[in-house]
Wavefront OBJ file of the C-alpha trace (Angstrom):
o trace
v -53.164 24.633 -19.254
v -53.016 28.437 -21.576
v -50.174 30.366 -20.906
v -51.442 33.136 -22.949
v -52.258 37.019 -21.485
v -52.524 40.468 -22.030
v -50.840 43.325 -20.446
v -52.819 46.183 -20.072
v -50.689 49.302 -19.569
v -50.426 53.393 -20.068
v -47.732 55.140 -21.358
v -46.652 58.840 -21.277
v -48.963 60.262 -18.595
v -51.876 58.378 -19.939
v -51.126 60.068 -23.586
v -50.898 56.696 -24.188
v -53.630 53.540 -23.657
v -51.406 50.022 -24.488
v -52.504 46.221 -24.661
v -49.866 43.553 -25.747
v -50.881 39.236 -25.389
v -48.644 36.097 -25.449
v -51.314 34.293 -27.713
v -49.369 30.896 -28.775
v -51.676 28.743 -26.935
v -54.619 30.183 -27.805
v -53.879 30.107 -31.771
v -52.118 26.784 -31.933
v -56.068 25.021 -29.914
v -58.141 27.534 -32.891
v -55.376 25.186 -35.389
v -56.208 21.851 -33.906
v -60.006 22.532 -33.948
v -60.533 23.752 -37.357
v -57.221 21.732 -38.985
v -56.158 24.458 -40.818
v -53.387 25.372 -43.600
v -50.242 27.351 -42.447
v -52.183 30.317 -44.399
v -55.520 29.741 -42.700
v -54.108 29.369 -39.088
v -51.702 32.707 -40.042
v -55.205 34.557 -41.207
v -57.147 32.541 -37.967
v -54.579 33.989 -34.734
v -53.976 36.888 -35.994
v -57.634 38.242 -35.805
v -58.428 36.147 -32.613
v -55.222 37.539 -30.951
v -56.744 41.398 -32.135
v -59.582 39.818 -30.979
v -58.405 38.555 -26.986
v -57.225 42.316 -27.200
v -59.492 44.587 -28.457
v -62.515 42.473 -26.119
v -60.115 43.146 -22.982
v -61.063 47.071 -23.696
v -65.356 46.178 -22.702
v -66.393 46.700 -20.026
v -69.324 44.545 -19.429
v -69.323 41.156 -18.507
v -72.389 40.379 -21.376
v -70.578 42.048 -23.255
v -69.488 40.806 -26.865
v -66.783 41.326 -29.603
v -66.883 40.323 -33.077
v -64.568 40.408 -35.766
v -65.171 40.030 -39.548
v -63.704 39.729 -42.143
v -65.648 39.671 -45.579
v -63.524 38.909 -49.045
v -63.258 37.855 -52.377
v -60.008 35.613 -51.873
v -59.045 32.245 -51.240
v -59.805 31.782 -47.658
v -63.389 33.398 -48.119
v -63.581 34.998 -44.451
v -63.092 34.941 -40.572
v -64.994 35.407 -38.001
v -63.482 36.010 -34.161
v -66.179 36.938 -30.992
v -64.177 37.930 -27.865
v -65.396 38.730 -24.434
v -64.577 41.449 -22.189
v -62.206 37.929 -19.869
v -60.850 38.440 -23.098
v -62.539 34.366 -24.299
v -61.875 34.035 -27.822
v -63.150 31.779 -30.836
v -63.171 31.895 -34.874
v -63.644 30.022 -37.924
v -62.574 30.147 -41.373
v -64.641 29.461 -44.541
v -62.274 27.707 -46.094
v -59.767 25.809 -43.333
v -57.856 24.103 -46.441
v -56.759 26.629 -48.226
v -53.380 26.718 -50.060
v -51.540 29.206 -51.304
v -47.856 30.105 -52.917
v -46.039 32.622 -50.160
v -45.633 36.026 -50.540
v -42.082 37.559 -52.699
v -41.008 37.369 -49.350
v -41.065 33.701 -49.115
v -44.020 34.625 -45.852
v -46.696 33.176 -46.061
v -49.134 35.033 -48.355
v -52.351 36.351 -45.458
v -52.992 38.629 -48.074
v -53.402 37.405 -51.137
v -55.463 34.694 -49.175
v -58.086 37.128 -47.815
v -58.062 39.584 -50.855
v -60.206 42.237 -51.425
v -63.320 42.657 -48.945
v -64.188 44.430 -45.789
v -63.391 44.552 -42.561
v -66.751 44.567 -39.431
v -65.875 45.778 -36.173
v -69.162 44.354 -34.419
v -69.460 45.194 -30.341
v -72.855 44.085 -28.554
v -73.292 45.802 -24.832
v -76.471 45.561 -24.250
v -77.537 48.454 -25.635
v -80.769 47.776 -28.529
v -78.357 47.642 -31.364
v -74.704 46.566 -31.820
v -72.474 48.851 -32.871
v -71.095 47.968 -36.298
v -67.945 50.143 -37.941
v -66.989 48.387 -41.374
v -64.704 49.719 -43.639
v -62.330 47.923 -46.743
v -59.181 46.205 -46.151
v -56.477 48.469 -46.843
v -54.214 45.430 -46.525
v -55.796 41.754 -45.988
v -52.505 42.331 -43.534
v -55.143 42.164 -40.939
v -52.556 44.705 -38.269
v -52.927 46.944 -40.884
v -56.128 47.010 -41.511
v -57.054 46.991 -37.870
v -54.712 50.688 -37.476
v -57.544 52.036 -40.198
v -60.594 50.859 -38.667
v -58.928 52.772 -35.527
v -58.416 56.250 -37.359
v -61.168 56.109 -39.692
v -64.341 54.529 -37.278
v -62.929 55.043 -34.192
v -61.126 58.195 -34.956
v -57.987 56.784 -32.172
v -54.852 56.663 -33.898
v -53.439 53.591 -33.497
v -50.964 51.299 -34.149
v -51.875 47.137 -34.538
v -48.658 45.271 -35.094
v -49.956 41.618 -34.709
v -47.818 37.429 -36.156
v -48.093 34.411 -36.031
v -45.110 32.112 -36.669
v -45.121 28.445 -37.187
v -42.587 25.378 -36.452
v -41.767 22.847 -39.159
v -44.417 20.618 -38.514
v -46.981 24.078 -38.805
v -47.843 23.419 -35.169
v -47.838 27.398 -33.323
v -44.188 28.647 -32.868
v -45.479 32.280 -31.531
v -48.226 34.513 -31.276
v -49.066 37.669 -30.325
v -49.297 41.236 -30.827
v -49.602 44.784 -29.285
v -51.908 47.922 -29.563
v -50.973 51.253 -29.344
v -53.539 53.872 -28.760
v -52.808 57.635 -28.672
v -55.038 59.565 -27.118
v -57.136 63.378 -27.542
v -54.913 64.844 -25.379
v -50.836 63.072 -26.356
v -48.491 65.613 -26.972
v -46.450 65.758 -30.327
v -43.379 65.029 -29.076
v -44.993 61.595 -27.506
v -46.352 60.799 -31.316
v -43.209 61.112 -32.942
v -41.252 59.208 -30.008
v -43.655 56.261 -30.916
v -43.398 56.940 -34.884
v -39.797 56.376 -34.700
v -40.137 53.499 -32.062
v -42.276 51.335 -34.436
v -40.020 52.062 -37.208
v -37.081 49.486 -35.929
v -40.339 47.115 -35.119
v -39.568 44.099 -37.865
v -42.084 42.299 -37.102
v -43.958 40.981 -33.648
v -42.782 37.283 -33.641
v -39.348 37.961 -33.984
v -39.649 39.935 -30.724
v -41.357 36.809 -29.609
v -38.436 34.359 -30.680
v -36.291 36.455 -28.148
v -38.318 35.383 -25.810
v -39.848 38.662 -24.729
v -43.271 38.850 -23.088
v -45.482 41.307 -23.555
v -44.088 42.645 -20.335
v -41.030 43.113 -22.676
v -42.559 44.009 -26.225
v -44.113 47.098 -24.506
v -40.601 48.297 -22.690
v -38.767 47.707 -26.396
v -41.333 49.865 -26.956
v -42.331 52.813 -25.047
v -39.872 51.870 -22.586
v -38.473 56.106 -22.012
v -41.973 57.237 -22.358
v -42.659 55.823 -18.045
v -44.586 52.834 -19.427
v -46.508 51.939 -16.275
v -48.635 48.646 -16.339
v -51.698 48.444 -14.858
v -52.430 45.105 -14.961
v -51.849 41.019 -16.431
v -55.079 38.713 -17.682
v -55.185 35.578 -18.927
v -56.678 35.181 -22.461
v -58.156 31.581 -24.107
v -59.654 30.050 -26.606
v -63.267 29.199 -25.545
v -66.252 27.824 -26.190
v -69.375 28.332 -24.893
v -71.769 26.314 -26.583
v -74.469 24.496 -24.789
v -76.990 21.911 -25.916
v -79.039 24.402 -24.055
v -77.771 26.979 -26.385
v -78.175 25.549 -29.598
v -81.461 23.738 -28.379
v -82.748 27.757 -28.782
v -81.297 28.088 -32.259
v -83.296 25.170 -34.057
v -86.476 26.438 -31.961
v -86.144 30.077 -33.606
v -85.920 28.919 -37.063
v -89.928 28.677 -37.395
v -92.673 26.867 -36.819
v -93.201 25.199 -40.713
v -89.063 23.943 -41.099
v -89.343 22.663 -37.951
v -92.335 20.624 -38.820
v -90.268 19.472 -41.899
v -87.903 18.279 -39.773
v -90.182 16.102 -38.088
v -91.414 14.992 -40.676
v -87.992 13.889 -41.848
v -88.345 11.563 -38.792
v -84.086 11.208 -38.088
v -81.634 12.715 -35.771
v -80.308 15.883 -36.727
v -76.773 16.265 -35.984
v -75.568 20.340 -35.229
v -72.412 21.481 -35.165
v -70.525 24.438 -33.765
v -68.415 26.502 -36.277
v -66.569 28.072 -33.240
v -65.339 24.752 -31.646
v -66.893 21.781 -33.457
v -68.864 19.992 -30.592
v -71.605 17.554 -31.940
v -75.244 18.695 -30.740
v -77.804 15.857 -31.382
v -81.372 16.510 -31.513
v -84.112 13.295 -31.238
v -87.360 13.780 -33.374
v -88.943 14.561 -30.038
v -87.175 16.713 -28.580
v -87.447 18.494 -31.844
v -91.611 18.404 -31.533
v -90.815 19.314 -27.607
v -89.867 23.127 -29.455
v -92.945 23.681 -31.329
v -94.675 24.051 -28.321
l 1 2 3 4 5 6 7 8 9 10 11 12 13 14 15 16 17 18 19 20 21 22 23 24 25 26 27 28 29 30 31 32 33 34 35 36 37 38 39 40 41 42 43 44 45 46 47 48 49 50 51 52 53 54 55 56 57 58 59 60 61 62 63 64 65 66 67 68 69 70 71 72 73 74 75 76 77 78 79 80 81 82 83 84 85 86 87 88 89 90 91 92 93 94 95 96 97 98 99 100 101 102 103 104 105 106 107 108 109 110 111 112 113 114 115 116 117 118 119 120 121 122 123 124 125 126 127 128 129 130 131 132 133 134 135 136 137 138 139 140 141 142 143 144 145 146 147 148 149 150 151 152 153 154 155 156 157 158 159 160 161 162 163 164 165 166 167 168 169 170 171 172 173 174 175 176 177 178 179 180 181 182 183 184 185 186 187 188 189 190 191 192 193 194 195 196 197 198 199 200 201 202 203 204 205 206 207 208 209 210 211 212 213 214 215 216 217 218 219 220 221 222 223 224 225 226 227 228 229 230 231 232 233 234 235 236 237 238 239 240 241 242 243 244 245 246 247 248 249 250 251 252 253 254 255 256 257 258 259 260 261 262 263 264 265 266 267 268 269 270 271 272 273 274 275 276 277 278 279 280 281 282 283 284 285 286 287 288 289 290
């Protein structure tokens, strides 16, 4: 059972909107499913962690958030989707990527990602999904999301994300926070937040001290009368099913379906997010033609 959860809160008389998460179990679940290398685990884990928090900001039960990194580095890209209940899933294009550590001896997520773009797609049931795109500023993911919020949504924010692996490359700690400044926030409040953030070495160092998401927020914003609004479980969850895959196959077009039937073999499709296998016989494929 996942122990992960998100805390949603406000501070400074609602001048700040804040979120914090512990995400170790869901990141470990992603690592297990995709058998990711350490640097791929860190990249996917950071984006999954952000996705869960950003998903929890959405209002509608059917809303879907997609975070997509398109990049030129050896990892080839990272995709995460989340819903409003903090169910999150994702994959990296090259899960086995291995590159040397960075100059600080840490996993080089930025080097694995390289130059590229971050796409944030929100499908909230309108005719067209909302799509915001920004250049990657560092490839470290947290800074890229901070930049995205400032430029695409005009919400000054601070995003912190961390994934720590143990000697066996299992996920030891994972978590993060998002602090957002509301338009009516006073300069004094903003200065206090900036000052507080200067002293944060890393999210995982806070988690390693045994801090919960609540503790992290008290540590960051303790003197700005933090008010915890609610707690919400977060988990790695895939909603794929044979029916959903069947719909996707049925929509590929008549000619392609006929080619598959002609081949006379059972086809296998795999879910990119959770690795589930689905099989369709030629009889089933014929039924799609109808």
